[in-house]
C-alpha positions as CSV (number, residue, x, y, z in Angstrom):
1,X,-32.3,12.2,17.7
2,X,-29.5,10.7,15.6
3,X,-26.4,9.7,17.6
4,X,-24.1,11.9,15.5
5,X,-26.4,14.9,16.2
6,X,-26.4,14.2,19.9
7,X,-22.6,13.8,20.0
8,X,-22.2,17.1,18.2
9,X,-24.5,18.8,20.7
10,X,-22.6,17.4,23.7
11,X,-19.2,18.3,22.2
12,X,-20.2,21.9,21.3
13,X,-21.7,22.4,24.8
14,X,-18.6,20.9,26.5
15,X,-16.3,23.1,24.3
16,X,-18.3,26.2,25.1
17,X,-18.1,25.6,28.8
18,X,-14.4,24.9,28.6
19,X,-13.9,28.2,26.7
20,X,-15.9,30.2,29.2
21,X,-14.9,28.6,32.5
22,X,-11.5,27.8,34.1
23,X,-11.0,24.4,35.7
24,X,-11.9,25.9,39.1
25,X,-14.9,27.5,37.5
26,X,-16.1,24.2,36.1
27,X,-15.9,22.7,39.6
28,X,-17.8,25.6,41.2
29,X,-20.5,25.5,38.5
30,X,-20.9,21.7,39.0
31,X,-21.2,22.1,42.8
32,X,-23.6,25.0,42.4
33,X,-25.8,22.9,40.1
34,X,-25.7,20.0,42.6
35,X,-26.6,22.3,45.5
36,X,-29.4,23.9,43.4
37,X,-30.9,20.4,42.8
38,X,-30.9,19.6,46.5
39,X,-31.8,23.1,47.7
40,X,-35.3,23.3,46.2
41,X,-36.8,22.7,49.6
42,X,-35.3,25.5,51.6
43,X,-36.8,24.1,54.8
44,X,-35.2,20.7,54.6
45,X,-31.5,21.7,54.2
46,X,-29.2,24.6,53.6
47,X,-28.0,23.6,50.1
48,X,-29.8,26.7,48.8
49,X,-27.2,28.9,50.6
50,X,-24.4,27.1,48.8
51,X,-26.2,27.6,45.5
52,X,-26.6,31.3,46.1
53,X,-22.9,31.6,47.1
54,X,-21.7,29.7,44.0
55,X,-24.0,31.4,41.5
56,X,-23.2,34.9,43.0
57,X,-19.5,34.2,42.7
58,X,-19.7,33.1,39.1
59,X,-21.9,36.1,38.2
60,X,-19.6,38.6,39.8
61,X,-16.5,37.0,38.1
62,X,-18.3,37.0,34.8
63,X,-19.1,40.8,35.1
64,X,-15.5,41.4,36.1
65,X,-14.2,39.4,33.1
66,X,-16.4,41.4,30.7
67,X,-15.1,44.7,32.1
68,X,-11.5,43.5,31.7
69,X,-12.3,42.4,28.2
70,X,-13.5,45.9,27.2
71,X,-10.4,47.5,28.6
72,X,-7.9,44.9,27.3
73,X,-5.5,46.3,24.7
74,X,-5.5,44.6,21.3
75,X,-2.5,42.6,20.0
76,X,-1.3,42.0,16.5
77,X,-0.1,38.5,15.8
78,X,1.5,36.9,12.7
79,X,1.9,33.2,12.3
80,X,5.0,31.7,10.6
81,X,4.0,28.2,9.8
82,X,6.3,25.5,8.3
83,X,5.7,24.3,4.7
84,X,4.3,21.1,6.1
85,X,4.5,18.7,9.0
86,X,4.2,15.0,9.3
87,X,1.6,13.1,11.4
88,X,2.9,11.7,14.6
89,X,6.1,13.8,14.6
90,X,6.4,16.8,17.0
91,X,6.8,20.2,15.2
92,X,6.9,23.9,16.0
93,X,5.9,27.1,14.4
94,X,6.7,30.7,15.2
95,X,4.3,33.3,16.5
96,X,5.2,37.0,16.1
97,X,3.3,39.0,18.7
98,X,3.2,42.8,18.7
99,X,1.7,45.3,21.1
100,X,0.7,48.2,18.9
101,X,-1.0,50.1,21.8
102,X,0.5,53.0,23.7
103,X,0.1,51.2,27.0
104,X,1.7,48.0,28.3
105,X,0.0,44.5,28.1
106,X,0.2,42.2,31.0
107,X,1.3,38.6,30.6
108,X,-1.4,36.2,29.5
109,X,-2.4,33.4,27.2
110,X,-3.4,33.1,23.5
111,X,-5.7,30.3,22.3
112,X,-5.7,29.0,18.7
113,X,-9.0,27.7,17.3
114,X,-8.7,25.3,14.4
115,X,-11.6,24.6,12.1
116,X,-13.4,21.5,13.1
117,X,-14.8,19.3,10.3
118,X,-17.5,16.8,11.3
119,X,-17.5,13.1,10.5
120,X,-20.2,11.4,8.5
121,X,-22.6,9.0,10.1
122,X,-21.1,6.1,8.1
123,X,-17.6,7.0,9.4
124,X,-18.8,7.1,13.0
125,X,-20.7,3.9,12.6
126,X,-17.7,1.9,11.4
127,X,-14.9,3.7,13.3
128,X,-13.3,1.8,16.2
129,X,-11.2,3.9,18.5
130,X,-8.3,2.7,20.7
131,X,-9.4,5.4,23.2
132,X,-12.4,3.2,24.2
133,X,-10.9,1.2,27.0
134,X,-14.0,-0.5,28.3
135,X,-17.2,-2.0,26.9
136,X,-19.4,0.9,28.0
137,X,-17.3,3.4,25.9
138,X,-17.2,1.0,23.0
139,X,-21.0,0.6,23.1
140,X,-21.8,4.3,23.5
141,X,-19.2,5.4,20.9
142,X,-18.4,8.9,22.2
143,X,-14.7,8.3,22.7
144,X,-14.6,7.2,19.0
145,X,-16.4,10.4,18.1
146,X,-13.8,12.5,20.0
147,X,-11.0,10.5,18.3
148,X,-12.5,11.2,14.9
149,X,-12.7,14.9,15.6
150,X,-9.1,15.0,16.6
151,X,-8.0,13.3,13.4
152,X,-10.2,15.5,11.3
153,X,-8.6,18.6,12.9
154,X,-5.2,17.1,12.1
155,X,-3.4,19.3,14.6
156,X,-3.7,20.1,18.3
157,X,-2.3,23.3,19.8
158,X,-2.1,24.0,23.5
159,X,-2.6,27.5,24.9
160,X,0.3,29.9,24.2
161,X,1.9,31.7,27.1
162,X,2.6,35.4,26.2
163,X,5.0,37.5,28.4
164,X,4.2,41.1,29.4
165,X,4.8,43.5,26.5
166,X,5.7,47.2,26.6
167,X,4.2,49.7,24.2
168,X,5.4,48.8,20.7
169,X,7.3,45.8,21.8
170,X,7.5,42.7,19.6
171,X,8.3,39.2,20.7
172,X,8.7,35.8,18.9
173,X,7.3,32.7,20.5
174,X,8.0,29.1,19.5
175,X,4.7,27.2,19.7
176,X,4.8,23.4,19.8
177,X,2.4,21.5,17.5
178,X,1.0,18.0,17.8
179,X,0.1,16.6,14.4
180,X,-2.5,13.9,15.2
181,X,-3.4,12.7,11.7
182,X,-2.8,13.5,8.0
183,X,-4.9,16.2,6.6
184,X,-5.2,19.9,6.1
185,X,-5.3,21.9,9.4
186,X,-7.0,25.3,9.1
187,X,-5.9,27.9,11.8
188,X,-9.2,29.8,11.8
189,X,-9.1,32.2,14.8
190,X,-6.7,33.4,17.5
191,X,-7.9,35.0,20.7
192,X,-6.4,36.4,23.9
193,X,-7.8,34.7,27.0
194,X,-9.0,37.1,29.7
195,X,-9.7,35.6,33.2
196,X,-12.0,37.2,35.7
197,X,-10.7,38.6,39.0
198,X,-11.9,35.5,40.9
199,X,-10.3,33.1,38.4
200,X,-13.6,31.3,37.6
201,X,-14.7,32.8,34.3
202,X,-12.8,33.3,31.0
203,X,-13.6,35.5,28.0
204,X,-11.7,35.9,24.8
205,X,-10.6,39.0,22.9
206,X,-10.1,38.4,19.1
207,X,-6.5,39.0,17.9
208,X,-5.7,40.3,14.5
209,X,-4.4,37.3,12.6
210,X,-4.8,36.0,9.1
211,X,-6.4,32.6,8.6
212,X,-3.8,30.0,7.6
213,X,-3.6,26.4,6.5
214,X,-0.9,23.7,7.2
215,X,-0.7,20.4,5.4
216,X,0.0,17.4,7.6
217,X,1.7,14.7,5.6
218,X,1.0,11.0,6.2
219,X,3.4,8.9,8.1
220,X,5.8,6.8,6.0
221,X,5.6,3.1,6.5
222,X,8.7,1.4,5.0
223,X,8.3,-1.8,2.9
224,X,11.0,-3.7,1.1
225,X,10.2,-4.2,-2.6
226,X,12.2,-5.5,-5.6
227,X,14.2,-2.9,-7.4
228,X,12.0,-1.1,-10.0
229,X,12.8,-1.7,-13.7
230,X,14.4,1.4,-15.2
231,X,14.0,0.6,-18.9
232,X,13.3,3.5,-21.1
233,X,10.1,3.4,-23.1
234,X,8.7,5.6,-25.8
235,X,6.6,8.5,-24.4
236,X,4.4,10.0,-27.2
237,X,5.1,13.7,-27.2
238,X,7.4,13.4,-24.3
239,X,6.8,15.7,-21.4
240,X,7.7,18.9,-23.2
241,X,4.3,20.4,-23.0
242,X,4.1,19.9,-19.3
243,X,7.6,21.4,-18.8
244,X,9.1,24.6,-20.2
245,X,7.7,24.8,-23.7
246,X,10.5,25.5,-26.2
247,X,13.3,23.7,-24.4
248,X,16.1,23.6,-27.0
249,X,16.8,19.9,-26.3
250,X,13.2,18.9,-27.1
251,X,12.3,21.4,-29.8
252,X,12.2,19.9,-33.3
253,X,10.5,22.3,-35.8
254,X,7.6,24.7,-36.5
255,X,4.5,23.8,-38.5
256,X,1.0,25.3,-39.2
257,X,-1.6,25.2,-36.6
258,X,-4.1,22.3,-36.7
259,X,-7.4,22.2,-34.9
260,X,-7.0,20.6,-31.5
261,X,-3.4,21.8,-31.0
262,X,-3.0,23.3,-27.4
263,X,-2.7,27.1,-27.3
264,X,0.5,26.9,-25.2
265,X,2.2,25.2,-28.1
266,X,1.7,28.3,-30.4
267,X,4.9,30.1,-31.3
268,X,3.6,33.6,-30.8
269,X,6.6,35.4,-32.4
270,X,6.1,33.6,-35.6
271,X,2.3,34.2,-35.4
272,X,3.0,37.9,-35.1
273,X,5.4,37.9,-38.0
274,X,3.3,35.8,-40.5
275,X,-0.2,36.6,-39.3
276,X,-1.2,32.9,-39.1
277,X,-0.9,30.6,-36.1
278,X,2.2,28.4,-36.0
279,X,3.0,25.8,-33.4
280,X,6.1,24.1,-32.1
281,X,6.7,20.4,-32.7
282,X,8.7,18.4,-30.2
283,X,10.7,15.3,-30.6
284,X,9.4,12.1,-29.1
285,X,11.2,11.0,-26.0
286,X,12.3,7.7,-24.4
287,X,12.6,7.6,-20.6
288,X,11.6,5.5,-17.6
289,X,8.1,6.0,-16.2
290,X,6.9,4.4,-13.0
291,X,3.3,4.2,-11.8
292,X,2.0,3.9,-8.2
293,X,-1.7,3.1,-8.0
294,X,-3.4,3.8,-4.7
295,X,-6.7,2.0,-4.1
296,X,-9.1,4.4,-2.3
297,X,-12.2,2.2,-2.2
298,X,-12.5,1.9,1.5
299,X,-15.6,1.5,3.7
300,X,-15.1,4.6,5.8
301,X,-12.7,7.5,6.6
302,X,-9.6,6.6,8.6
303,X,-10.1,2.9,8.0
304,X,-6.9,1.2,9.3
305,X,-6.2,-0.6,6.0
306,X,-6.7,2.6,4.0
307,X,-4.4,4.6,6.3
308,X,-1.8,1.9,6.1
309,X,-2.1,2.0,2.3
310,X,-1.6,5.8,2.3
311,X,1.4,5.5,4.6
312,X,3.0,2.9,2.2
313,X,2.3,5.1,-0.7
314,X,4.0,8.1,1.1
315,X,7.1,6.0,1.7
316,X,7.3,4.9,-1.9
317,X,6.8,8.4,-3.2
318,X,9.5,9.8,-1.0
319,X,12.1,7.3,-2.2
320,X,15.0,8.8,-4.3
321,X,14.8,8.1,-8.1
322,X,16.8,8.8,-11.2
323,X,16.7,12.4,-12.3
324,X,15.6,11.3,-15.8
325,X,12.6,9.2,-14.7
326,X,9.0,10.0,-13.9
327,X,6.6,8.8,-11.2
328,X,2.8,8.7,-11.8
329,X,0.5,8.6,-8.8
330,X,-2.9,7.3,-9.7
331,X,-5.9,7.5,-7.4
332,X,-9.6,8.4,-7.4
333,X,-11.0,11.6,-6.0
334,X,-14.0,13.3,-7.6
335,X,-12.5,11.7,-10.7
336,X,-9.4,9.6,-11.6
337,X,-6.3,11.6,-11.0
338,X,-2.9,11.0,-12.5
339,X,-0.3,13.2,-11.0
340,X,3.4,13.1,-12.2
341,X,6.6,14.0,-10.5
342,X,10.1,14.2,-11.9
343,X,11.9,15.8,-14.9
344,X,10.9,19.4,-13.9
345,X,7.3,18.4,-13.1
346,X,7.7,18.8,-9.4
347,X,9.2,16.7,-6.6
348,X,7.9,14.2,-4.1
349,X,6.7,17.0,-1.8
350,X,3.8,17.8,-4.2
351,X,2.6,14.2,-4.2
352,X,2.9,13.9,-0.5
353,X,0.7,17.0,-0.1
354,X,-1.9,15.2,-2.2
355,X,-1.6,12.1,-0.1
356,X,-2.2,14.3,3.0
357,X,-5.8,14.9,1.9
358,X,-6.7,11.9,-0.2
359,X,-10.1,10.5,0.9
360,X,-12.0,7.2,0.6
361,X,-14.3,6.6,-2.4
362,X,-17.1,4.1,-3.1
363,X,-16.3,0.5,-4.0
364,X,-17.1,1.0,-7.7
365,X,-14.4,3.6,-8.1
366,X,-11.7,1.0,-8.5
367,X,-13.0,0.1,-11.9
368,X,-12.3,3.5,-13.4
369,X,-8.9,3.5,-11.7
370,X,-7.8,0.2,-13.1
371,X,-9.1,1.1,-16.5
372,X,-6.9,4.3,-16.5
373,X,-3.9,2.2,-15.5
374,X,-4.5,-0.3,-18.3
375,X,-4.8,2.5,-20.9
376,X,-1.4,3.9,-20.0
377,X,0.4,0.5,-19.4
378,X,2.4,0.7,-22.7
379,X,4.2,3.8,-21.3
380,X,5.1,2.3,-18.0
381,X,8.5,0.7,-17.0
382,X,7.2,-0.6,-13.6
383,X,3.9,-0.6,-11.7
384,X,3.2,-0.9,-8.0
385,X,-0.4,-1.4,-7.0
386,X,-1.5,-0.8,-3.4
387,X,-4.9,-2.5,-3.1
388,X,-7.4,-2.7,-0.3
389,X,-8.9,-6.0,-1.5
390,X,-8.0,-8.9,-3.7
391,X,-11.2,-9.7,-5.6
392,X,-11.8,-10.8,-9.1
393,X,-11.8,-7.3,-10.7
394,X,-8.4,-6.6,-9.2
395,X,-7.0,-10.0,-10.2
396,X,-8.4,-9.5,-13.7
397,X,-6.6,-6.2,-14.0
398,X,-3.3,-7.8,-12.9
399,X,-3.7,-10.5,-15.5
400,X,-4.3,-7.9,-18.2
401,X,-1.1,-6.1,-17.2
402,X,0.8,-9.4,-17.3
403,X,-0.6,-10.0,-20.8
404,X,0.8,-6.6,-21.9
405,X,4.2,-7.5,-20.7
406,X,4.1,-5.5,-17.5
407,X,4.9,-7.4,-14.3
408,X,3.4,-5.4,-11.4
409,X,4.2,-5.5,-7.7
410,X,0.9,-5.9,-5.8
411,X,0.5,-5.0,-2.1
412,X,-2.8,-6.1,-0.7
413,X,-3.5,-4.2,2.6
414,X,-6.3,-5.7,4.7
415,X,-7.1,-7.3,8.0
416,X,-5.5,-10.7,8.1
417,X,-7.6,-13.4,6.4
418,X,-6.0,-16.8,6.5
419,X,-8.5,-18.2,4.0
420,X,-7.5,-15.7,1.4
421,X,-4.1,-17.2,0.7
422,X,-5.6,-19.5,-1.9
423,X,-6.6,-16.5,-4.0
424,X,-2.9,-15.9,-4.8
425,X,-2.6,-19.0,-7.0
426,X,-1.0,-18.0,-10.3
427,X,0.4,-14.7,-8.9
428,X,3.5,-16.1,-7.2
429,X,6.1,-13.4,-6.6
430,X,3.7,-10.7,-7.5
431,X,1.2,-10.4,-4.6
432,X,2.2,-9.6,-1.1
433,X,-0.3,-9.3,1.7
434,X,0.1,-6.8,4.5
435,X,-2.1,-7.3,7.6
436,X,-3.3,-4.5,9.8
437,X,-4.9,-4.4,13.2
438,X,-8.5,-3.3,13.8
439,X,-7.5,0.0,15.5
440,X,-4.4,1.2,13.9
441,X,-2.0,0.6,11.0
442,X,0.7,-2.0,11.7
443,X,4.2,-2.3,10.5
444,X,4.0,-4.7,7.5
445,X,5.7,-8.1,8.0
446,X,8.4,-9.2,5.5
């Protein structure tokens, strides 16, 4: 059996027991199982009596919990989530609880269940968790598996205490959140916890609540960089087609439609008047355009160097800029993405939401990313490259940018390699190395 499959089985079994038994119930079940193992020979000891007592108590409490579940009144709950939260920063959301029944509801607890993504075998094989405090845990790898699951969930929510409710009563509850890692948390189900009369067994009553998602933005890791060049460059076609088409300041004239013109450029009023398609023409524009390239070619998910790179990108994206400038974020997902913020195209929040879910890609993905950057270099006032390696393809791309008159700022994020300093020859003042630890991102040194 593969290690990942075994870990999943252990986790699902453990979660199932924790959802069906209270802490006291877990202790009783463990003692009952222990007594059953030693009570097989009823003539040798009296352990079988302890087994019978424990098993009978759990069975009676389970029957009582099922009866209480059938008679429990249903609640209606509505979540009010924030627009986004940031990893590592405590947050809260509001839960609106309504008792729509004609009878009162006793005080109790609600349990949120978030969707649990599973890690890939490669991620589990490479991931090293700081939770493994001894060699046995490091060798087995189960603490690293649990740490990966926590990061993939993105958020942890403790049980929610609900006061007693009269018929028709509504109450608002502030629920604390613990964002553990960047990502997209999916609030899948919500249930009311019903405890048996002996306090050993729990059962859950589904609560009417709509599935919701919450983006967890990456942490922002500050880094001091030279001031970006704000020179204005010619932008063919401007950004008029990406903004409000027909802006009076950008509109120049009307002309006949030509094959290949976008449909959104058609002037429909003139089309209706003349009976033939007519499109708007826009003046060319000159403004500052900055590019931020994020290297995603990492070996595995949540690699410390990759997470540090994402945190640096988040800090740079969130920095204030001139209202008349653009910022392009370039990275690789299923394809090369070039997302732009500024001048009515959206703010930094949209790019931060993208960084919340950006994932690692194969090593060869860097080639297409660097090629896209080079094709658009003529339009860029400044370039910042956040790279995960400093090999020949990446050095060659920087040389090509320098040959085009673009002087980029290069941040190489990797575990400290003292032998790599010689690779910076010829790139003085351009390349800056940021070392990270094996387990977690570190604050970059100046």
